[in-house]
C-alpha positions as CSV (number, residue, x, y, z in Angstrom):
1,M,-23.9,38.5,9.6
2,K,-23.5,38.9,5.8
3,K,-25.7,36.7,3.8
4,S,-23.9,34.8,0.8
5,L,-25.5,33.5,-2.4
6,I,-24.8,30.2,-3.4
7,E,-25.5,28.9,-7.1
8,L,-25.6,25.2,-7.9
9,S,-25.8,23.5,-11.3
10,I,-27.4,20.0,-10.7
11,L,-28.8,17.3,-12.8
12,E,-32.4,17.0,-11.5
13,K,-34.6,19.7,-10.6
14,P,-35.3,19.5,-6.6
15,T,-38.8,19.3,-5.5
16,D,-40.2,22.3,-3.3
17,A,-39.6,20.2,-0.1
18,E,-36.1,19.6,-1.2
19,L,-35.3,22.9,-1.8
20,K,-37.2,23.9,1.6
21,K,-34.8,21.5,3.4
22,L,-31.8,22.5,1.9
23,K,-32.5,26.3,2.6
24,E,-33.2,25.3,6.3
25,Y,-29.7,23.0,6.5
26,F,-27.8,26.2,5.1
27,K,-29.8,28.6,7.4
28,E,-29.2,26.2,10.5
29,M,-25.8,24.7,10.5
30,P,-22.5,26.1,10.1
31,M,-20.7,25.9,6.8
32,A,-18.0,23.4,8.0
33,E,-20.6,20.8,9.4
34,I,-22.6,21.0,5.9
35,L,-19.4,20.0,4.1
36,T,-18.4,17.3,6.3
37,G,-21.9,15.7,6.0
38,L,-21.5,16.1,2.0
39,K,-18.0,14.7,2.1
40,F,-19.4,11.7,3.9
41,A,-22.4,11.5,1.7
42,R,-20.4,11.4,-1.2
43,N,-18.0,8.8,0.1
44,R,-20.8,6.3,1.0
45,W,-22.4,7.0,-2.7
46,S,-19.2,6.1,-4.3
47,A,-18.7,3.1,-2.1
48,K,-22.2,2.2,-3.0
49,D,-21.7,2.7,-6.7
50,A,-18.6,0.9,-6.9
51,G,-20.3,-2.2,-4.8
52,T,-17.7,-2.1,-2.1
53,L,-20.1,-0.4,0.8
54,K,-20.2,-3.0,3.5
55,V,-22.9,-1.9,5.6
56,G,-23.5,-2.8,9.2
57,R,-21.9,-5.0,11.7
58,K,-24.0,-8.1,10.6
59,S,-22.5,-8.2,7.3
60,I,-19.1,-7.8,8.7
61,I,-19.7,-11.2,11.2
62,Q,-21.2,-13.0,8.4
63,K,-18.4,-12.4,6.0
64,E,-15.9,-13.7,9.0
65,V,-17.6,-16.8,10.0
66,H,-19.9,-17.9,7.0
67,S,-17.5,-20.9,5.8
68,V,-15.8,-21.4,8.9
69,T,-15.3,-25.5,9.4
70,Y,-15.3,-26.9,13.1
71,E,-11.5,-27.4,13.0
72,Q,-10.9,-23.7,11.9
73,A,-13.6,-22.6,14.6
74,Q,-11.4,-24.5,17.2
75,W,-8.0,-23.0,15.9
76,R,-9.2,-19.7,16.1
77,L,-10.3,-19.8,19.5
78,K,-7.2,-21.4,20.7
79,N,-5.2,-18.4,19.2
80,W,-7.8,-16.0,20.2
81,K,-5.3,-13.3,20.9
82,M,-3.9,-13.1,17.4
83,M,-7.1,-13.3,15.8
84,I,-8.3,-10.0,18.1
85,A,-5.1,-8.4,16.9
86,N,-5.8,-9.3,13.4
87,Y,-9.4,-7.9,13.6
88,R,-8.4,-4.9,15.3
89,R,-5.9,-4.1,12.5
90,R,-9.1,-4.3,10.2
91,G,-11.0,-1.7,12.4
92,Y,-13.4,-3.8,14.2
93,S,-14.9,-2.8,17.3
94,Y,-14.8,-5.0,20.1
95,P,-18.5,-5.4,20.3
96,T,-18.3,-6.9,16.7
97,I,-15.1,-8.9,17.8
98,S,-17.2,-10.5,20.5
99,R,-20.2,-11.4,18.4
100,I,-17.7,-13.1,15.8
101,K,-16.2,-15.0,19.0
102,K,-19.6,-16.0,20.2
103,I,-20.7,-17.7,16.8
104,L,-17.2,-19.2,16.4
105,I,-17.8,-21.0,20.1
106,Q,-21.3,-22.1,18.8
107,K,-19.6,-23.6,15.6
108,A,-16.4,-25.2,17.7
109,K,-19.2,-27.0,19.9
110,K,-21.2,-28.5,16.8
111,R,-19.1,-31.2,14.9
112,S,-19.8,-30.9,11.5
113,K,-21.6,-34.2,10.2
């Protein structure tokens, strides 16, 4: 296998441990996997920088049920098939949709005072 040399210009000087890790990654992993990981990291960094990063299922669920009233919860549960279609279009997984439904059921049981 022929060795190649890669030269990078970066903003800050890496520590010895960081350099060691980079060399290890390039030695062990195929280039396609390294590029895929870097693309993912860049997209995540861009979203974080722009303030649009929505991390984790919990934040998605809170966004959906945060200010839902008793009446809205009942309506959503009565029209659940349509709600599932909307959630799937947004890319929510079935476990996430199930958790949303569980909270909506709790809200529908409690009458707002």
